[in-house]
N, C-alpha and C positions, 0 to 999 in steps of 0.2 A: 504494500500500500504506500502511496506517495506521501511524503512528509512536507508539510508547510512549516517553514522556519518562523522565527519570531520577527524577522525583519529582512527585507530585500528591497533593492531600488533598481529601477530600470535605467539603462544607459544605452545610447546609440552605439551600434557596432563601430561606427567611425571613431568615436572617442576611445573605446576599448582597444582598438587596433593601434592606438598611439603608443602603447606600451611596447618597448623594444623587444621584449621576450614573449610577446603574444603569439599563441598558437591556437588553432581551432580544431576541435574534433567534429568535423562536418557531418560525420556519420551519426552524430547524436542529436542533430536538429530535429525539431518536431516534424511529423509527417503532414503532408498536404495531399489532398485528393486532386489528381489531374486526369484528364481524359487523354488516353493514349490508344490510338487506333479504335476509337469508339468504346473503349472500356475504361471504367474508373479504376485508377491505380493509386495507391498511397506511396508517395515518394518523399524523401527528405527535402525540406525546403532549402533553397540556396540563400545564404545570408548576404545582404547588401549593406553598404554603409548606412542606409536609412532605416534598417531594422533595429529592433531593440532586444537586448538580452538583460537578464537579471543578475545583479551582483548580490550574492547571499551574505548573511551574517558571518559565515565561515570563509568568505572571500572566494568562494567557488562561483563561477559564472554559469548560468543555466538558460536554456531556451524555454522559459516558463517559470511560474512562481514556485514550483516544487523544488526543494533544495537537493533532492536525491534522484531527480530524473532529468533527462536531456542535458547532461553536463557537457558544456562546450569548452571550458577552461578550468583546470584544477591544479595548476602548477603554483601553489600558494607559497611564495617566498617572501622574505623581508622586503625585497625590491618591489614586488607586486603590491604588498600592503602599503608601502610608502607611496607608490603611484596612486593607489586608491584614495589615500588620505589627502595627498598634496595636489594631485592633478584632477581627480574626479570629485574631490571634496566629499568623500564617503564617510559618514559618521553614523554609528548606530545610536539612536536616541536613548538617553538614560531616563527611563520612565520611573517616576516616583510612586511609591506605594501610597495608596489613598486609604485612610482609615475611615470606615463607615460606622457611625454611631447608631446604635439601636434606638428606635423611636420610643419615647416615653409616653406618648399619647395612647389612651385606651379607647 
């Protein structure tokens, strides 16, 4: 079963490709239905600079919101993390815990 992480953010492929050590696992892109010789066939979509991918909380890049499916880039290095923070300005929000008081009304 696919896992949705706590946070991910969409970035254009064009911006992700600016990383000098960027590689793509094109065989992991989402499937699209195409008509080939009058038959519907599911094939991997081709990524263009205008497409969007998702940078997950664990710095893996996916073609969709699930952090363990359609993994396009998973070479998580300190250089990649620095690129994400400095160039892409990727930050995981720090959510504060909210304490909810019980109602005293009857």
